[in-house]
N, CA and C atoms as an extended XYZ file, in Angstrom:
579
Properties=species:S:1:pos:R:3:atomname:S:1:resname:S:1:resid:I:1 pbc="F F F"
N         0.848       -1.171        0.000 N   UNK     1
C         0.000        0.000        0.000 CA  UNK     1
C         0.897        1.239        0.000 C   UNK     1
N         0.602        2.158       -0.872 N   UNK     2
C         1.348        3.405       -0.958 CA  UNK     2
C         0.465        4.541       -0.439 C   UNK     2
N         0.911        5.194        0.617 N   UNK     3
C         0.160        6.294        1.213 CA  UNK     3
C         0.557        7.592        0.516 C   UNK     3
N        -0.409        8.418        0.156 N   UNK     4
C        -0.090        9.692       -0.504 CA  UNK     4
C         0.835       10.559        0.350 C   UNK     4
N         1.760       11.266       -0.306 N   UNK     5
C         2.619       12.211        0.398 CA  UNK     5
C         1.836       13.490        0.623 C   UNK     5
N         1.995       14.055        1.825 N   UNK     6
C         1.252       15.271        2.170 CA  UNK     6
C         2.181       16.271        2.860 C   UNK     6
N         1.809       17.533        2.782 N   UNK     7
C         2.477       18.576        3.544 CA  UNK     7
C         1.937       18.511        4.974 C   UNK     7
N         2.746       18.791        5.959 N   UNK     8
C         2.329       18.805        7.364 CA  UNK     8
C         1.603       17.520        7.775 C   UNK     8
N         2.281       16.389        7.725 N   UNK     9
C         1.615       15.113        8.022 CA  UNK     9
C         1.025       15.032        9.425 C   UNK     9
N         1.521       15.828       10.369 N   UNK    10
C         0.983       15.787       11.726 CA  UNK    10
C        -0.474       16.249       11.783 C   UNK    10
N        -0.929       16.995       10.792 N   UNK    11
C        -2.335       17.421       10.724 CA  UNK    11
C        -3.276       16.241       10.490 C   UNK    11
N        -2.737       15.116       10.050 N   UNK    12
C        -3.562       13.967        9.709 CA  UNK    12
C        -3.686       12.939       10.839 C   UNK    12
N        -2.964       13.158       11.934 N   UNK    13
C        -3.050       12.222       13.063 CA  UNK    13
C        -4.491       12.192       13.570 C   UNK    13
N        -5.023       10.983       13.723 N   UNK    14
C        -6.406       10.805       14.153 CA  UNK    14
C        -7.359       10.547       13.002 C   UNK    14
N        -6.911       10.820       11.781 N   UNK    15
C        -7.723       10.543       10.599 CA  UNK    15
C        -7.399        9.135       10.090 C   UNK    15
N        -8.016        8.759        8.979 N   UNK    16
C        -7.904        7.392        8.484 CA  UNK    16
C        -7.374        7.334        7.062 C   UNK    16
N        -6.686        6.231        6.769 N   UNK    17
C        -6.236        5.889        5.429 CA  UNK    17
C        -7.132        4.747        4.970 C   UNK    17
N        -7.619        4.834        3.749 N   UNK    18
C        -8.469        3.782        3.193 CA  UNK    18
C        -7.770        3.190        1.977 C   UNK    18
N        -7.570        1.879        2.028 N   UNK    19
C        -6.977        1.134        0.917 CA  UNK    19
C        -8.127        0.560        0.095 C   UNK    19
N        -8.326        1.105       -1.101 N   UNK    20
C        -9.436        0.695       -1.959 CA  UNK    20
C        -9.082       -0.515       -2.822 C   UNK    20
N        -7.866       -1.010       -2.705 N   UNK    21
C        -7.430       -2.146       -3.508 CA  UNK    21
C        -6.549       -1.693       -4.647 C   UNK    21
N        -7.076       -0.823       -5.511 N   UNK    22
C        -6.288       -0.328       -6.646 CA  UNK    22
C        -5.712        1.064       -6.394 C   UNK    22
N        -6.134        1.711       -5.314 N   UNK    23
C        -5.601        3.008       -4.929 CA  UNK    23
C        -5.848        3.232       -3.436 C   UNK    23
N        -5.199        4.255       -2.899 N   UNK    24
C        -5.261        4.546       -1.472 CA  UNK    24
C        -5.645        5.999       -1.256 C   UNK    24
N        -6.540        6.239       -0.307 N   UNK    25
C        -6.957        7.591        0.045 CA  UNK    25
C        -6.545        7.911        1.472 C   UNK    25
N        -6.276        9.171        1.744 N   UNK    26
C        -5.774        9.623        3.040 CA  UNK    26
C        -6.615       10.779        3.542 C   UNK    26
N        -6.841       10.813        4.851 N   UNK    27
C        -7.499       11.966        5.452 CA  UNK    27
C        -8.991       11.818        5.634 C   UNK    27
N        -9.476       10.606        5.750 N   UNK    28
C       -10.909       10.385        5.961 CA  UNK    28
C       -11.238       10.474        7.446 C   UNK    28
N       -12.399       11.058        7.772 N   UNK    29
C       -12.866       11.095        9.161 CA  UNK    29
C       -13.551        9.770        9.490 C   UNK    29
N       -13.798        9.538       10.762 N   UNK    30
C       -14.489        8.315       11.188 CA  UNK    30
C       -15.885        8.238       10.570 C   UNK    30
N       -16.598        9.359       10.528 N   UNK    31
C       -17.940        9.358        9.925 CA  UNK    31
C       -17.875        9.010        8.439 C   UNK    31
N       -16.864        9.520        7.754 N   UNK    32
C       -16.715        9.209        6.330 CA  UNK    32
C       -16.415        7.729        6.127 C   UNK    32
N       -15.530        7.180        6.944 N   UNK    33
C       -15.215        5.757        6.827 CA  UNK    33
C       -16.462        4.923        7.094 C   UNK    33
N       -17.233        5.287        8.108 N   UNK    34
C       -18.465        4.550        8.414 CA  UNK    34
C       -19.412        4.573        7.220 C   UNK    34
N       -19.538        5.717        6.564 N   UNK    35
C       -20.411        5.809        5.390 CA  UNK    35
C       -19.881        4.942        4.250 C   UNK    35
N       -18.573        4.963        4.034 N   UNK    36
C       -17.994        4.121        2.985 CA  UNK    36
C       -18.255        2.641        3.270 C   UNK    36
N       -18.050        2.224        4.511 N   UNK    37
C       -18.241        0.822        4.872 CA  UNK    37
C       -19.697        0.380        4.762 C   UNK    37
N       -20.617        1.320        4.856 N   UNK    38
C       -22.048        1.001        4.710 CA  UNK    38
C       -22.442        0.762        3.257 C   UNK    38
N       -21.598        1.193        2.327 N   UNK    39
C       -21.951        1.059        0.913 CA  UNK    39
C       -21.481       -0.287        0.362 C   UNK    39
N       -22.232       -0.801       -0.551 N   UNK    40
C       -21.886       -2.074       -1.196 CA  UNK    40
C       -20.584       -1.940       -1.994 C   UNK    40
N       -20.410       -0.791       -2.627 N   UNK    41
C       -19.249       -0.567       -3.484 CA  UNK    41
C       -17.924       -0.651       -2.718 C   UNK    41
N       -17.919       -0.204       -1.466 N   UNK    42
C       -16.677       -0.126       -0.699 CA  UNK    42
C       -16.621       -1.115        0.464 C   UNK    42
N       -17.403       -2.165        0.412 N   UNK    43
C       -17.465       -3.096        1.548 CA  UNK    43
C       -16.158       -3.845        1.787 C   UNK    43
N       -15.289       -3.940        0.780 N   UNK    44
C       -14.046       -4.696        0.933 CA  UNK    44
C       -12.806       -3.830        1.167 C   UNK    44
N       -12.995       -2.536        1.425 N   UNK    45
C       -11.833       -1.673        1.658 CA  UNK    45
C       -11.166       -2.039        2.979 C   UNK    45
N        -9.903       -1.682        3.081 N   UNK    46
C        -9.170       -1.855        4.335 CA  UNK    46
C        -8.936       -0.471        4.925 C   UNK    46
N        -9.057       -0.390        6.247 N   UNK    47
C        -8.991        0.904        6.929 CA  UNK    47
C        -7.850        0.900        7.945 C   UNK    47
N        -7.118        2.024        7.977 N   UNK    48
C        -6.013        2.204        8.914 CA  UNK    48
C        -6.156        3.570        9.567 C   UNK    48
N        -5.864        3.635       10.845 N   UNK    49
C        -5.907        4.907       11.556 CA  UNK    49
C        -4.489        5.452       11.659 C   UNK    49
N        -4.338        6.756       11.456 N   UNK    50
C        -3.036        7.410       11.560 CA  UNK    50
C        -2.809        7.753       13.032 C   UNK    50
N        -1.834        7.079       13.646 N   UNK    51
C        -1.557        7.276       15.072 CA  UNK    51
C        -0.439        8.258       15.342 C   UNK    51
N         0.459        8.400       14.400 N   UNK    52
C         1.569        9.316       14.591 CA  UNK    52
C         2.101        9.699       13.219 C   UNK    52
N         2.705       10.881       13.151 N   UNK    53
C         3.301       11.337       11.892 CA  UNK    53
C         4.613       12.039       12.213 C   UNK    53
N         5.532       11.973       11.262 N   UNK    54
C         6.862       12.543       11.443 CA  UNK    54
C         7.110       13.620       10.396 C   UNK    54
N         7.992       14.574       10.688 N   UNK    55
C         8.268       15.668        9.742 CA  UNK    55
C         8.695       15.190        8.360 C   UNK    55
N         9.341       14.014        8.288 N   UNK    56
C         9.798       13.529        6.984 CA  UNK    56
C         8.665       12.877        6.177 C   UNK    56
N         7.439       12.894        6.714 N   UNK    57
C         6.290       12.361        5.989 CA  UNK    57
C         5.880       10.949        6.372 C   UNK    57
N         6.740       10.239        7.129 N   UNK    58
C         6.356        8.891        7.557 CA  UNK    58
C         5.184        8.967        8.520 C   UNK    58
N         4.351        7.923        8.484 N   UNK    59
C         3.195        7.855        9.371 CA  UNK    59
C         3.100        6.473        9.992 C   UNK    59
N         2.682        6.433       11.251 N   UNK    60
C         2.401        5.167       11.916 CA  UNK    60
C         0.923        4.878       11.730 C   UNK    60
N         0.628        3.710       11.153 N   UNK    61
C        -0.751        3.319       10.897 CA  UNK    61
C        -1.111        2.095       11.720 C   UNK    61
N        -2.369        2.011       12.089 N   UNK    62
C        -2.875        0.850       12.812 CA  UNK    62
C        -4.145        0.388       12.099 C   UNK    62
N        -4.181       -0.895       11.745 N   UNK    63
C        -5.366       -1.440       11.093 CA  UNK    63
C        -6.578       -1.365       12.006 C   UNK    63
N        -7.734       -1.065       11.414 N   UNK    64
C        -8.972       -0.923       12.170 CA  UNK    64
C       -10.012       -1.885       11.607 C   UNK    64
N       -10.585       -2.702       12.464 N   UNK    65
C       -11.644       -3.625       12.034 CA  UNK    65
C       -12.907       -2.836       11.710 C   UNK    65
N       -13.576       -3.231       10.688 N   UNK    66
C       -14.792       -2.536       10.249 CA  UNK    66
C       -15.865       -2.512       11.328 C   UNK    66
N       -15.900       -3.532       12.191 N   UNK    67
C       -16.909       -3.603       13.244 CA  UNK    67
C       -16.813       -2.421       14.215 C   UNK    67
N       -15.617       -1.848       14.359 N   UNK    68
C       -15.461       -0.724       15.279 CA  UNK    68
C       -16.311        0.474       14.873 C   UNK    68
N       -16.576        0.606       13.598 N   UNK    69
C       -17.349        1.752       13.124 CA  UNK    69
C       -18.843        1.571       13.359 C   UNK    69
N       -19.226        0.400       13.836 N   UNK    70
C       -20.632        0.123       14.141 CA  UNK    70
C       -20.843       -0.004       15.639 C   UNK    70
N       -19.794        0.162       16.436 N   UNK    71
C       -19.876       -0.115       17.865 CA  UNK    71
C       -19.587        1.125       18.704 C   UNK    71
N       -19.971        1.010       19.963 N   UNK    72
C       -19.635        2.019       20.953 CA  UNK    72
C       -18.684        1.386       21.961 C   UNK    72
N       -17.775        2.184       22.460 N   UNK    73
C       -16.906        1.778       23.566 CA  UNK    73
C       -17.223        2.714       24.714 C   UNK    73
N       -16.695        2.400       25.856 N   UNK    74
C       -16.966        3.274       26.990 CA  UNK    74
C       -16.034        3.013       28.145 C   UNK    74
N       -16.120        3.909       29.114 N   UNK    75
C       -15.402        3.757       30.371 CA  UNK    75
C       -16.424        3.935       31.482 C   UNK    75
N       -16.315        3.061       32.473 N   UNK    76
C       -17.292        3.019       33.552 CA  UNK    76
C       -16.548        3.128       34.874 C   UNK    76
N       -16.854        4.199       35.589 N   UNK    77
C       -16.179        4.514       36.840 CA  UNK    77
C       -17.154        4.227       37.980 C   UNK    77
N       -16.905        3.133       38.707 N   UNK    78
C       -17.797        2.714       39.789 CA  UNK    78
C       -17.424        3.423       41.072 C   UNK    78
N       -18.448        3.711       41.889 N   UNK    79
C       -18.245        4.424       43.151 CA  UNK    79
C       -18.924        3.654       44.283 C   UNK    79
N       -18.369        3.768       45.490 N   UNK    80
C       -18.939        3.041       46.619 CA  UNK    80
C       -20.264        3.605       47.128 C   UNK    80
N       -20.568        4.862       46.762 N   UNK    81
C       -21.808        5.478       47.248 CA  UNK    81
C       -22.250        6.587       46.287 C   UNK    81
N       -23.451        7.074       46.514 N   UNK    82
C       -24.032        8.093       45.630 CA  UNK    82
C       -23.228        9.391       45.643 C   UNK    82
N       -22.807        9.853       46.802 N   UNK    83
C       -22.075       11.125       46.887 CA  UNK    83
C       -20.777       11.067       46.079 C   UNK    83
N       -20.046        9.975       46.184 N   UNK    84
C       -18.797        9.827       45.433 CA  UNK    84
C       -19.081        9.763       43.931 C   UNK    84
N       -20.134        9.030       43.561 N   UNK    85
C       -20.505        8.913       42.151 CA  UNK    85
C       -20.893       10.273       41.577 C   UNK    85
N       -21.655       11.041       42.336 N   UNK    86
C       -22.045       12.383       41.861 CA  UNK    86
C       -20.820       13.278       41.683 C   UNK    86
N       -19.862       13.165       42.592 N   UNK    87
C       -18.637       13.944       42.463 CA  UNK    87
C       -17.862       13.531       41.208 C   UNK    87
N       -17.739       12.215       40.975 N   UNK    88
C       -17.061       11.720       39.767 CA  UNK    88
C       -17.737       12.255       38.513 C   UNK    88
N       -19.061       12.193       38.484 N   UNK    89
C       -19.855       12.649       37.341 CA  UNK    89
C       -19.634       14.149       37.108 C   UNK    89
N       -19.760       14.954       38.166 N   UNK    90
C       -19.617       16.408       38.031 CA  UNK    90
C       -18.211       16.791       37.574 C   UNK    90
N       -17.198       16.102       38.103 N   UNK    91
C       -15.818       16.408       37.682 CA  UNK    91
C       -15.604       16.060       36.212 C   UNK    91
N       -16.135       14.927       35.767 N   UNK    92
C       -15.969       14.522       34.373 CA  UNK    92
C       -16.680       15.492       33.435 C   UNK    92
N       -17.922       15.823       33.744 N   UNK    93
C       -18.672       16.757       32.901 CA  UNK    93
C       -18.012       18.135       32.922 C   UNK    93
N       -17.604       18.590       34.103 N   UNK    94
C       -16.945       19.894       34.213 CA  UNK    94
C       -15.658       19.956       33.410 C   UNK    94
N       -14.886       18.870       33.472 N   UNK    95
C       -13.644       18.801       32.708 CA  UNK    95
C       -13.943       18.870       31.211 C   UNK    95
N       -14.978       18.162       30.769 N   UNK    96
C       -15.320       18.114       29.345 CA  UNK    96
C       -15.871       19.445       28.841 C   UNK    96
N       -16.493       20.204       29.713 N   UNK    97
C       -17.014       21.505       29.310 CA  UNK    97
C       -15.879       22.508       29.116 C   UNK    97
N       -14.872       22.454       29.979 N   UNK    98
C       -13.761       23.405       29.874 CA  UNK    98
C       -12.667       22.945       28.927 C   UNK    98
N       -12.571       21.640       28.701 N   UNK    99
C       -11.531       21.079       27.833 CA  UNK    99
C       -12.177       19.958       27.011 C   UNK    99
N       -12.720       20.308       25.862 N   UNK   100
C       -13.530       19.383       25.074 CA  UNK   100
C       -12.843       18.043       24.826 C   UNK   100
N       -13.624       16.964       24.871 N   UNK   101
C       -13.080       15.641       24.569 CA  UNK   101
C       -12.771       15.518       23.078 C   UNK   101
N       -12.108       14.439       22.681 N   UNK   102
C       -11.713       14.297       21.282 CA  UNK   102
C       -12.876       14.058       20.321 C   UNK   102
N       -14.004       13.630       20.816 N   UNK   103
C       -15.153       13.296       19.952 CA  UNK   103
C       -16.411       13.375       20.804 C   UNK   103
N       -17.557       13.268       20.159 N   UNK   104
C       -18.820       13.293       20.895 CA  UNK   104
C       -18.897       12.090       21.840 C   UNK   104
N       -19.614       12.274       22.941 N   UNK   105
C       -19.791       11.193       23.915 CA  UNK   105
C       -21.001       11.517       24.777 C   UNK   105
N       -21.515       10.497       25.440 N   UNK   106
C       -22.569       10.733       26.417 CA  UNK   106
C       -22.059       10.274       27.771 C   UNK   106
N       -22.437       11.012       28.804 N   UNK   107
C       -22.039       10.682       30.164 CA  UNK   107
C       -23.314       10.470       30.972 C   UNK   107
N       -23.348        9.356       31.695 N   UNK   108
C       -24.487        9.033       32.559 CA  UNK   108
C       -24.010        8.898       33.996 C   UNK   108
N       -24.841        9.346       34.915 N   UNK   109
C       -24.723        8.977       36.317 CA  UNK   109
C       -25.854        7.984       36.520 C   UNK   109
N       -25.512        6.756       36.872 N   UNK   110
C       -26.530        5.707       36.909 CA  UNK   110
C       -26.399        4.840       38.161 C   UNK   110
N       -27.549        4.246       38.530 N   UNK   111
C       -27.595        3.337       39.662 CA  UNK   111
C       -28.069        1.970       39.175 C   UNK   111
N       -27.268        0.955       39.438 N   UNK   112
C       -27.622       -0.413       39.076 CA  UNK   112
C       -28.634       -0.955       40.072 C   UNK   112
N       -29.348       -1.992       39.683 N   UNK   113
C       -30.360       -2.613       40.532 CA  UNK   113
C       -29.771       -3.113       41.850 C   UNK   113
N       -28.498       -3.503       41.850 N   UNK   114
C       -27.860       -4.010       43.072 CA  UNK   114
C       -27.337       -2.880       43.973 C   UNK   114
N       -27.623       -1.623       43.598 N   UNK   115
C       -27.230       -0.480       44.417 CA  UNK   115
C       -25.905        0.151       44.042 C   UNK   115
N       -25.141       -0.456       43.113 N   UNK   116
C       -23.863        0.128       42.688 CA  UNK   116
C       -24.116        1.404       41.889 C   UNK   116
N       -23.251        2.378       42.069 N   UNK   117
C       -23.311        3.629       41.327 CA  UNK   117
C       -22.186        3.661       40.307 C   UNK   117
N       -22.450        4.272       39.155 N   UNK   118
C       -21.449        4.339       38.100 CA  UNK   118
C       -21.573        5.647       37.325 C   UNK   118
N       -20.436        6.187       36.957 N   UNK   119
C       -20.371        7.267       35.974 CA  UNK   119
C       -19.928        6.600       34.687 C   UNK   119
N       -20.793        6.654       33.682 N   UNK   120
C       -20.536        5.986       32.403 CA  UNK   120
C       -20.253        7.027       31.330 C   UNK   120
N       -19.183        6.818       30.580 N   UNK   121
C       -18.890        7.662       29.427 CA  UNK   121
C       -18.849        6.744       28.205 C   UNK   121
N       -19.732        6.997       27.238 N   UNK   122
C       -19.878        6.129       26.068 CA  UNK   122
C       -19.638        6.955       24.809 C   UNK   122
N       -18.839        6.396       23.887 N   UNK   123
C       -18.385        7.148       22.716 CA  UNK   123
C       -18.148        6.177       21.557 C   UNK   123
N       -17.910        6.684       20.339 N   UNK   124
C       -17.643        5.800       19.196 CA  UNK   124
C       -16.400        4.949       19.440 C   UNK   124
N       -16.505        3.662       19.176 N   UNK   125
C       -15.417        2.721       19.480 CA  UNK   125
C       -14.119        3.067       18.764 C   UNK   125
N       -14.196        3.651       17.599 N   UNK   126
C       -12.958        3.953       16.862 CA  UNK   126
C       -12.152        5.066       17.537 C   UNK   126
N       -12.714        5.698       18.574 N   UNK   127
C       -12.030        6.785       19.284 CA  UNK   127
C       -11.530        6.364       20.658 C   UNK   127
N       -11.466        5.078       20.927 N   UNK   128
C       -11.104        4.579       22.252 CA  UNK   128
C        -9.732        5.089       22.706 C   UNK   128
N        -8.737        5.014       21.854 N   UNK   129
C        -7.393        5.475       22.219 CA  UNK   129
C        -7.382        6.968       22.557 C   UNK   129
N        -8.094        7.758       21.777 N   UNK   130
C        -8.124        9.203       21.998 CA  UNK   130
C        -8.757        9.549       23.342 C   UNK   130
N        -9.836        8.831       23.714 N   UNK   131
C       -10.474        9.104       24.996 CA  UNK   131
C        -9.574        8.693       26.156 C   UNK   131
N        -8.866        7.601       26.013 N   UNK   132
C        -7.927        7.185       27.062 CA  UNK   132
C        -6.856        8.246       27.268 C   UNK   132
N        -6.276        8.721       26.166 N   UNK   133
C        -5.244        9.761       26.265 CA  UNK   133
C        -5.807       11.053       26.858 C   UNK   133
N        -7.026       11.400       26.466 N   UNK   134
C        -7.658       12.628       26.961 CA  UNK   134
C        -7.835       12.562       28.476 C   UNK   134
N        -8.342       11.453       28.997 N   UNK   135
C        -8.532       11.306       30.440 CA  UNK   135
C        -7.198       11.307       31.179 C   UNK   135
N        -6.226       10.577       30.656 N   UNK   136
C        -4.911       10.512       31.309 CA  UNK   136
C        -4.231       11.875       31.337 C   UNK   136
N        -4.286       12.596       30.228 N   UNK   137
C        -3.629       13.902       30.149 CA  UNK   137
C        -4.232       14.911       31.120 C   UNK   137
N        -5.473       14.727       31.479 N   UNK   138
C        -6.149       15.649       32.387 CA  UNK   138
C        -6.181       15.143       33.823 C   UNK   138
N        -5.579       13.981       34.044 N   UNK   139
C        -5.468       13.451       35.397 CA  UNK   139
C        -6.781       13.062       36.036 C   UNK   139
N        -7.751       12.654       35.233 N   UNK   140
C        -9.041       12.250       35.810 CA  UNK   140
C        -8.866       10.943       36.571 C   UNK   140
N        -9.194       10.963       37.845 N   UNK   141
C        -9.064        9.790       38.708 CA  UNK   141
C       -10.352        9.604       39.507 C   UNK   141
N       -10.650        8.354       39.825 N   UNK   142
C       -11.778        8.031       40.684 CA  UNK   142
C       -11.303        7.050       41.759 C   UNK   142
N       -12.143        6.829       42.768 N   UNK   143
C       -11.756        5.978       43.899 CA  UNK   143
C       -12.109        4.511       43.694 C   UNK   143
N       -13.053        4.214       42.817 N   UNK   144
C       -13.533        2.844       42.677 CA  UNK   144
C       -12.973        2.114       41.477 C   UNK   144
N       -13.597        0.994       41.188 N   UNK   145
C       -13.205        0.179       40.036 CA  UNK   145
C       -13.508        0.919       38.739 C   UNK   145
N       -12.730        0.581       37.724 N   UNK   146
C       -12.952        1.140       36.390 CA  UNK   146
C       -12.970       -0.023       35.409 C   UNK   146
N       -13.896        0.022       34.475 N   UNK   147
C       -13.910       -0.974       33.399 CA  UNK   147
C       -14.182       -0.233       32.106 C   UNK   147
N       -13.755       -0.820       31.005 N   UNK   148
C       -13.946       -0.143       29.741 CA  UNK   148
C       -13.974       -1.090       28.569 C   UNK   148
N       -14.298       -0.541       27.409 N   UNK   149
C       -14.311       -1.298       26.174 CA  UNK   149
C       -15.694       -1.493       25.597 C   UNK   149
N       -15.740       -2.233       24.512 N   UNK   150
C       -16.997       -2.503       23.807 CA  UNK   150
C       -17.879       -3.443       24.619 C   UNK   150
N       -17.283       -4.496       25.176 N   UNK   151
C       -18.063       -5.454       25.972 CA  UNK   151
C       -18.656       -4.800       27.212 C   UNK   151
N       -17.941       -3.858       27.812 N   UNK   152
C       -18.453       -3.160       28.992 CA  UNK   152
C       -19.705       -2.353       28.642 C   UNK   152
N       -19.737       -1.774       27.457 N   UNK   153
C       -20.927       -1.037       27.013 CA  UNK   153
C       -22.100       -1.995       26.845 C   UNK   153
N       -21.856       -3.137       26.242 N   UNK   154
C       -22.924       -4.138       26.069 CA  UNK   154
C       -23.493       -4.567       27.415 C   UNK   154
N       -22.621       -4.820       28.390 N   UNK   155
C       -23.087       -5.210       29.732 CA  UNK   155
C       -23.898       -4.092       30.367 C   UNK   155
N       -23.426       -2.866       30.219 N   UNK   156
C       -24.124       -1.709       30.787 CA  UNK   156
C       -25.536       -1.610       30.220 C   UNK   156
N       -25.658       -1.719       28.900 N   UNK   157
C       -26.984       -1.646       28.279 CA  UNK   157
C       -27.865       -2.819       28.692 C   UNK   157
N       -27.293       -4.016       28.778 N   UNK   158
C       -28.118       -5.179       29.150 CA  UNK   158
C       -28.521       -5.122       30.623 C   UNK   158
N       -27.681       -4.536       31.486 N   UNK   159
C       -28.052       -4.367       32.899 CA  UNK   159
C       -29.142       -3.310       33.070 C   UNK   159
N       -29.242       -2.389       32.127 N   UNK   160
C       -30.253       -1.318       32.128 CA  UNK   160
C       -30.348       -0.598       33.470 C   UNK   160
N       -29.248        0.010       33.922 N   UNK   161
C       -29.311        0.754       35.189 CA  UNK   161
C       -30.202        1.987       35.049 C   UNK   161
N       -30.651        2.498       36.171 N   UNK   162
C       -31.457        3.720       36.182 CA  UNK   162
C       -30.522        4.913       35.964 C   UNK   162
N       -30.738        5.651       34.891 N   UNK   163
C       -29.917        6.826       34.600 CA  UNK   163
C       -30.507        8.001       35.377 C   UNK   163
N       -29.735        8.492       36.323 N   UNK   164
C       -30.183        9.565       37.211 CA  UNK   164
C       -29.907       10.938       36.597 C   UNK   164
N       -28.752       11.071       35.951 N   UNK   165
C       -28.389       12.307       35.243 CA  UNK   165
C       -27.678       11.925       33.957 C   UNK   165
N       -27.776       12.789       32.961 N   UNK   166
C       -27.093       12.552       31.684 CA  UNK   166
C       -26.621       13.866       31.098 C   UNK   166
N       -25.533       13.773       30.343 N   UNK   167
C       -24.976       14.954       29.690 CA  UNK   167
C       -24.372       14.528       28.352 C   UNK   167
N       -24.619       15.313       27.326 N   UNK   168
C       -24.043       15.068       26.000 CA  UNK   168
C       -22.777       15.902       25.854 C   UNK   168
N       -21.670       15.263       25.492 N   UNK   169
C       -20.422       15.968       25.256 CA  UNK   169
C       -20.215       16.128       23.754 C   UNK   169
N       -19.653       17.248       23.371 N   UNK   170
C       -19.334       17.499       21.968 CA  UNK   170
C       -17.826       17.590       21.835 C   UNK   170
N       -17.293       16.973       20.812 N   UNK   171
C       -15.850       16.858       20.669 CA  UNK   171
C       -15.187       18.021       19.982 C   UNK   171
N       -13.867       17.932       19.981 N   UNK   172
C       -13.030       18.985       19.404 CA  UNK   172
C       -12.725       18.764       17.936 C   UNK   172
N       -13.230       17.696       17.369 N   UNK   173
C       -12.844       17.365       16.007 CA  UNK   173
C       -12.974       18.580       15.101 C   UNK   173
N       -11.855       18.955       14.524 N   UNK   174
C       -11.855       20.118       13.629 CA  UNK   174
C       -11.997       19.678       12.171 C   UNK   174
N       -12.240       18.387       11.982 N   UNK   175
C       -12.371       17.864       10.637 CA  UNK   175
C       -13.843       17.814       10.261 C   UNK   175
N       -14.168       18.398        9.141 N   UNK   176
C       -15.548       18.367        8.664 CA  UNK   176
C       -15.718       17.145        7.770 C   UNK   176
N       -16.736       16.355        8.055 N   UNK   177
C       -16.988       15.147        7.270 CA  UNK   177
C       -17.788       15.471        6.018 C   UNK   177
N       -17.422       14.784        4.943 N   UNK   178
C       -18.166       14.892        3.694 CA  UNK   178
C       -19.162       13.750        3.647 C   UNK   178
N       -20.238       13.931        2.922 N   UNK   179
C       -21.225       12.860        2.757 CA  UNK   179
C       -21.634       12.785        1.292 C   UNK   179
N       -22.301       11.710        0.945 N   UNK   180
C       -22.879       11.546       -0.386 CA  UNK   180
C       -21.890       11.740       -1.512 C   UNK   180
N       -22.266       12.593       -2.462 N   UNK   181
C       -21.460       12.817       -3.664 CA  UNK   181
C       -20.084       13.392       -3.353 C   UNK   181
N       -19.995       14.279       -2.352 N   UNK   182
C       -18.690       14.863       -1.999 CA  UNK   182
C       -17.741       13.783       -1.484 C   UNK   182
N       -18.275       12.845       -0.701 N   UNK   183
C       -17.447       11.750       -0.205 CA  UNK   183
C       -17.054       10.819       -1.344 C   UNK   183
N       -17.995       10.519       -2.221 N   UNK   184
C       -17.690        9.654       -3.361 CA  UNK   184
C       -16.591       10.283       -4.225 C   UNK   184
N       -16.656       11.586       -4.437 N   UNK   185
C       -15.619       12.267       -5.219 CA  UNK   185
C       -14.267       12.182       -4.515 C   UNK   185
N       -14.264       12.229       -3.184 N   UNK   186
C       -13.010       12.158       -2.426 CA  UNK   186
C       -12.356       10.792       -2.543 C   UNK   186
N       -13.129        9.754       -2.801 N   UNK   187
C       -12.541        8.419       -2.930 CA  UNK   187
C       -11.738        8.297       -4.227 C   UNK   187
N       -11.991        9.175       -5.172 N   UNK   188
C       -11.283        9.147       -6.452 CA  UNK   188
C        -9.973        9.918       -6.381 C   UNK   188
N        -9.863       10.829       -5.417 N   UNK   189
C        -8.649       11.638       -5.251 CA  UNK   189
C        -7.725       10.852       -4.339 C   UNK   189
N        -6.991        9.963       -4.931 N   UNK   190
C        -6.132        9.085       -4.148 CA  UNK   190
C        -4.939        8.649       -5.001 C   UNK   190
N        -4.002        8.011       -4.370 N   UNK   191
C        -2.794        7.577       -5.066 CA  UNK   191
C        -3.045        6.225       -5.726 C   UNK   191
N        -2.725        6.133       -6.998 N   UNK   192
C        -2.828        4.870       -7.694 CA  UNK   192
C        -1.633        4.005       -7.354 C   UNK   192
N        -1.807        2.708       -7.325 N   UNK   193
C        -0.695        1.801       -7.005 CA  UNK   193
C         0.261        1.700       -8.151 C   UNK   193
């Protein structure tokens, strides 16, 4: 696979490379990749996420399974009591309001049937690494157990805890996604093998 050469490759970190088989495209957003994967024409493309870029133009890519674009991942911060859970929830929402997360997400303060309290943050699965880095960089810590991933979201939904409070977070993504004809035209602007 030959990745197109670009000026300022660091601007592309977090975006995706799509290998169409006979050519390769660079700079697709997660929403664009999801739309491509939904189409019959592009069902066999291979997708890579740009994790790092260097001044000389080299890029670190990581293969991404198509299922990630159909799934949600999350992080679940359990608390021993309601007061601690409310504090965890307020700190997370407050942090996200002053320092936007990498992508859209929903945050719940919820109580399970067994009395456990949890602050749940659920977001697109393809952004899992970015959310981990965002939380770590801001020093978000809680006192209880933490679990995360796609399976944790499935368990959370199947347990159907009572959502006491909820907040929608909006991300910092500065990339505008194309749709329909504009996206189809972008698939043609790529490097031929």
